[in-house]
N, C-alpha and C positions, 0 to 999 in steps of 0.2 A: 278661385269659385268663380272662373271668367269660363267664359264659354268657348268650347273647343271647338275648333275650326280647322284644321289641320297643321302643318310645321311652325315652327317658333320662327317669329321675326322679328328682326333687330330693331329695339325701339328706340328713339334719341335719347343720349344722356342730358340729365341736368348737367346746366353751367356750373363750374367748380366753385364758383362765388355763392350762386345760390344756392347751392347744397349745404356751402357752409352754415349758413346761417337759417336752413330750413325750417328748423324747431322753434327761432324767435317766429319764423313770419308764421307757423302753424299758431302758436299766440297770439299773435294780431289775428288771422283766421277766426281764432274763439273765440276770441274779445267782439265782432265784429257780429257771429255769430247768434253772441249771449245777448245782444241788445234787440236782437228782432225776438228773438224764443222766448226773453222774460218783460217783452212788454205785454202779449198777450199773457203768458201767467200771470203777471201784477192785474190784468184787466179780468182774469177770471174772479181773485178773491175780492175785488172792487165793487162788484156788479151788484150786491147790496146796497152798499153807500150810493150809487148812484143812481138806485131806483128813487131814493129817499127826495122827500119834497126839498126844496129850495129852502133855507141856505146850505143846508147840509148836503144835498145831492143835483140834481138834475132834475128829478121827479120823473123820471126815462119809465114807458110803459115796458112787459115784460118784450113785448115785439122792436121797441126800439132797441132794449140793452142788445138782443139777438141781433139786430143790425147793427151795432158798434161792433159787435163783433165780426161780423159776414158780412161789412163792407170792406175790410182788412181781405179778408179769404176773398173775396167776390174779387176783388183786382188783382190781389196777390196771385190767384189761381190764375188767373187769367189770362195775366202777365209773363210766366213763369219761364216757359219755353221759347216764348217772343225774348225775354233778357239773355237765355243762356244762348241760343243764335248770337244773336248781339254782340257779347262776350266774345265769339268765337271769332269774328269778324272783325270787331273792333279793339278789341284788349280789355283781358278780364280786371287789371286796373281799371282800368278806366269806367267801366259800367259800377264797380264795385265801390267806388269813392262818386262813381253819381249818384247810387243808392242811400247809401250811408248818410248822404248831406240833404235830400230831398226828404229822409225816413227823419232826419232831425230835426229840419223847420217843421214838417206835419205835426212832430211830437210837441211842440212849442206852440202852435196855432189850438192843436186839440186840448190841449191844458186850460186856454184861455175860451174853451166853448163856453156859451152861454144861454145854451142848449141842446137837447136831444140830435135835432137837425143839426147844428152844428159838429157836434161831435163825428156823427156819422160820417160828415163830409171828409172831417182831418183824417179819422181813421183809415178812409179808404185813400188820403196823399200819401198815407205812412204804410200801406201795403204795396203801393207805387212803387216807393224808393224799397219796401224788403223784398219784391220782388226781381229786382236788381240784385239785390246783398249774396241774398241763398244762394243760389246754383253759384255764384260768380267763386265762394268760397272754397266751396269742393271741387270746381276748375280747377281753380289754383292752385290747392292741395295737391291733385293731379298733376300735376307740372311742374312740382317744387319736390316730390318724392319720388325715388326709383320705386321701380314693379315691388322689390320686395319688401319696400318697408310702408309701401301704400298701407296693405292691412292693419295697422299699428297705428298710421297716422290716420285712417279714417275712423278708427275705433276710440283715438284721444277725441276728434272730432265730437263723435258722437255723442262721446259722454260729456260734451260741454253743454248741450241742451240739458243733462240732468243737472250740471249744473245750476244752469239759468231755470230751471225747475228750482230750485231750494230757491236760488235771491230771488226770485220773483215776488213771489209768496208774500214771504220773511219782509222783505224790503216792503210791500206794498201794506203789509198789516203795520208795517212803522209808520211809514210816510201817512197812513189813512189815521192813528192812532195821533199823531200829533200835526199834522199838515190840513187842508183841503184836498179834495178826490182830485183835482187837477194836478196836486204835485207826483200822482203817479205816470204822468206821461213826464211830467218838466224835468225828471231826473234823469231821462236819455238824452236832455241837451250833452251838457258835462262830458257825458259817456262818447258820444258819438263826434265831440271836440278831439279827445283823446286818439280816437281810433283813425282818427283822417291825417292824424297826424303820424299816427306809429304806420300807416298805410305807406302814406307818401315817403315816406324813410327806406322803409323794408321791404314791400310786398313788387317783385319784380313783375313786369306788365308777360303778358304771353298772347297771343293768338294764335287760329289756325293758319299755316302759311301758305296754304292753298285753298280757301276758302270756296273759289268757284264762284258762279254768278249767282245771284240773287234768288231769292225766290215771293216774289210781295204777293202772289196769291197765295201760297201756302201759310204768309205768317196772318195777314188777314184770317184767314180761313182758321185758322186753331184759335186767334182770338175770339172772332165770333162764337164759333162750338163753343168754347170753352167758359164764356161768358155767360152768354145763353144755357147750357147745360147748368154750373152752377145759380144762377137767378133761381133756376123753376127747383134746383132744389132745397134752396134755402126757403124759397118761398112755399113750397111744400109745406117746409115743417112748419113757419108760421101760422099758417092756415088749417093746420093740423090734419089736411086736407090734399093728399096727391090726385084726385079725383076731380080738381077745380081746373077748370077750361085754361084758366092764364099759366097755372101751375102744367099742363101738359101740352101744353103750344108752345112753352118755354123748352123745357127738357127736350121734345120730339123734335124742335126747330134745332138743339143743342146735339143733338143725335147725327140729325140731318147733316148741318152743318160739318161737322168733323169725320163723319163717311165719307162727305165730298173731299174733306182736307186728305182723308188716308186714300182715296181714287187717285186726285190729284198728284199725290207724291209717290206712289207707285210709277204712274205715266209721265213724269215730266223727268226730264234730262239730268236739270240740276234742284234735286229737291232738297227743301229744308233739314228732312228727319228722314235718315234710310229706316223704310219699312223695313226690311228685312230681319231688322235687327232683331224684332218681338216673333219670327219665327221659331226661334232658338227657345227651348221651353222652358229652360233655365232662367233664362233675361225675361220672359214674360210672368214665370213666378216669381222673381225678386221685386218688379214692380207689382203684381194683383197681392203680395204678402204685405208691403208697405202698405197700400192702398185700405185693406179687409181691418189689418194692425191698427190703425188710425182710424176708421170708422167705428171700429169699436171704443177703443179709449177715448176720444173725442168727445162723442156722446156722454161719459159717464165725467167727464169731467167737467161737465157742463152740469151735469146734478147734483157732483157730491160738494160742489161749494154751497147749494143751499142745502142739502143735507147736515153740511158739516155747521154755518152759519144758522139756517133757520128755525131747522128741525132742533136740532142740539145746542144751540144758544151761544156759539162760539165765535169771537171775536175773528176778524181779518188775520190779525197776527197768529192767532191761534191755528186759526183753520189754514194757513202757510206752512208755521210749523210742523202739523200734521203731514205734510208734503215730505217733510223731508227724508224718510227713509227711501221713497222712491226718487229721489234725488240719488241721496248715498249707493244705491244700487247699480243704477247707471253710471255713473261715477266709477264703480270700484269695477264694474264689471264688462261694463262697455270697450276700453282698451286694451282686456284681457280675453276677448273675445277669440280672436285669431287663437289662441293658445288652443281654444276649447276644438275650433274649427281642425284644423290640422291635425287631432287627435280622432275625434269621431267623423267629421264630415261637416259640410253645411248643412245638408241632408235634416241631418238627426239633432244639429242643435241648434237650428232654427222648428223645427218641429216640436220638438219640449218649449224650446221659448214660447212659445204660440199657445202649448199646451197650459203653461205657468200664466201666462196673461189669460186666455178664459178660465182657469179655475179663481184667480184673482177676480174677475168683473162677477163671475157668480155667486163670490162668498156674497156681493154687497146683496142679494136674496134673502141672506138670512141675517141682515143687517135691522135693530129696530131701536127705538129712542134712549135704550139703555146699553148699549153695545159698548163695552170695555173699550178705551182707549188701544189699550195696548193689541188689542186684535185689529184696529184700523190701523197703526202703525205695521204689525206683520202682514196685514192685505197689502198696502204698498208698496213694501219692499220686495214683496213675490213677484208685484206686477213692474217694477221697476227692474229685478232681473232677466223676468222674460223679454222683455224690451228690448234690454242688451243683448242680447243672443240671438233677438231676431235683425233689429236695423242694423248692426255691424255689418254682417254678413252678408245682408240681403244690400246694402251699398256696394260693399267691396266688389260683390256679383254684378253690381248694374255699371259701375264705374268702368273696371277691369275688362267689362265687354265689350267697350269701344275705344278705340284708339284714341290718344292722348291729347291727338289734334282737335278731337272732339268733345272734347271733356265737358264745356261747357252744357252740350245737346246732352250728354247722358245726366247732368247735375239737375240740369230743367226737368226731364223723363222722371227723374226719381223724385225733386219734388214734387212737380205737378200731380202725380198719383198719392202722392200723401196729402197734399192739399184738396184731392177732389172728395178724396176718403173721408179726410176729416170732415169735410162738407155736410157730405150726407150723412157720418155719423150725428152733426149736432142735429142738422134737421131730419132727420128720420127717426132717431130714437128721442129727439126732444119732442117729436108731434105724440108719439107712442106716450113718454110720459105726461104732456100735455092733456092728450085724450082720457088716458086712463085717470091722471086726477079730478078732470074737469065733471067727468062721469059719477066718481064720488063723493065729489063736494054738495055736487051742487044740490042731493036730499039735503040737506042742511043749510042750504039759501031760501028757502022754500018763504018766511016770511020777510024779507027784503025786497024794497021796491026792485021791478025789473032791471032799470038799469044800474043800479048798484049789485042784483045778480049776477050781471052778463059780468063789471066790471072785477068785481071780488071773485070770481070762479074761473077769473084768466092765469092765475099762479100761486105759489103758496105764501108771495111775499104780499101779493093784492088782499087775500084771506085772512094774513096776519095784519097786513095794514088797517085793513075795516074793524076786527077783531079788537085792535088798540084804540078805537076809537069808541068804540061803546064800552070801555071800560071794564070792571067785574063781570058784566053782562057777557062780554063777548069771549069769557076763560070755555064755556062748551065748543064754540065755533076754531079757539087754538088748538085743542084736543082732536077736534075733528079733522083740522086741517092736516095737523101732524101725521093723523092716521091714513089719510088721500095720499099724501106725500107719499109715505112708507111701502104703500099699496105701488104705486106708480114706478115707483125707482124698483123693487122686487120684480114687476114687471119687466121694465127697462134692461136692468141686470142681466137675466136671463138672454133675452134679444141681442145683448151684448156679447155675453157666449158665445152663442152658438155662433155668431160671424166670426170672432175669433176660431173658433172650431175649425170652422170654415177655412181660415187660413192655414190649419193647422195640417187639415187634408192636402191642401195646393202645394205647399213645402213639401211634404214626405212624399207626393207622386212627383214632381219635375223638378226640385232642386238637386246640384250635382253632389251624392256622395263622397265619400274619404278617399282622399289621393292616394295613388298605389305608393306600399312601401316602397322608400328610395326615389322618387319622385317628389319636387319639393309643391311647394303649392304655385301654379300658374307653369312647371314647366310644359312644355310640351303644348303649351295652348299661346293661344295669340289673341288679339281682341279681335273683335267681326271686322272687317276690312271697310272699311267707306267704300260702299259703293256696290259693294255685293249684292247681288240678288238683281242688280239692273237688267 
């Protein structure tokens, strides 16, 4: 699943001592990845609680809730590429240990937040730490497993995301039922301590033996460009208006800076990333598939929490348990995806996977307030199955396209496209959801004062909060809010499914097909040579 580029090249062997403990190292890497992913999945089931007035929550508005999620995303996406480069240069173990420590400190401080503003600040700190954790886990993995075992190891690594998806909501639901909202962050601290000890003992350090000269201008351009782009996307989603001058200025500025980054990388003799990697259609298709899949899924993840808790009235724990089928599917199929790819080829497997994701997303357009629970469980299982057969092959394709010494850069590219795609999904699809909901509910708020009418129309939670204050007289408003949200959800689901279909088309056109009979996966191929095309 790597990029053909000529005759095979001998790759450096993994030291025997490291090879013997490679599976124990993988467990530690999964544990590190687990807490980073788990934190976001916990937060998704806690948004309703945090939106509640003190002392139950922080009384966060819809906008503040989005920033509690997006402050993490903004910093995370902006620094992923730089974190990968630093790992290649100074050592991936050092970067991993530093990132997990900072993530733990941010978690403890987030738990003690006294206002939405403080929570947003400490979530940004957590994003800073996580940016150094996620690319390092994948880069270390590539450097402790030989090439023929990498697809299996990456499949297990991807399956750990499914485990986090399962543990996060359930853990969050249990904590919210018995403790205050801050416990969803405080629970990270003991996990971080265990992870730090295990990393220090088991994980070997690795780096690029010949990193060359630094490219400070390229690093600065990448950070500025990504932060401006992601900020503009997030801001556009919050305002539900991508034509707003501040949004246009930020997005345009980000694209201009990133274009300057690409131009600089092509011209400099010591680029931070070799742009020639993207000339290979299979490499570009793989990272595009990652971005499109997470664009589609993240928007749905955001509104499904409100559907389950606000429209259906289920608790945070119940909502978390309903995510189990999605997580189970990922844990079952992600480690085995390589076997299906060996039989049918990456193109067929990823195309079918994206079609399953699209099918699962489109099904939300048929949901109402009485849809049986078993239907929702089947839907989540289908989505998890689809994602398992997309994420493992495309991640293997990206990581095996680069030489092992550039593993940090490859992991950073993989995760940067994932995060930018996810941010776009939350912003664009969240904007669609908000616009359709507001347009439908406004007709039911005419009798309210102007200020209350504007606040109540912001989200279904705001409308239900007002209806609760009205007592029995608010019952018609509850029904109207549910109907308006369902309509908005249906429109958003169709939009999500359309994006997934675009992803299916991309992988069908550009990913490699089945490996010829008698040739092992990866045989007759080698990673793109560092410096190729300069």
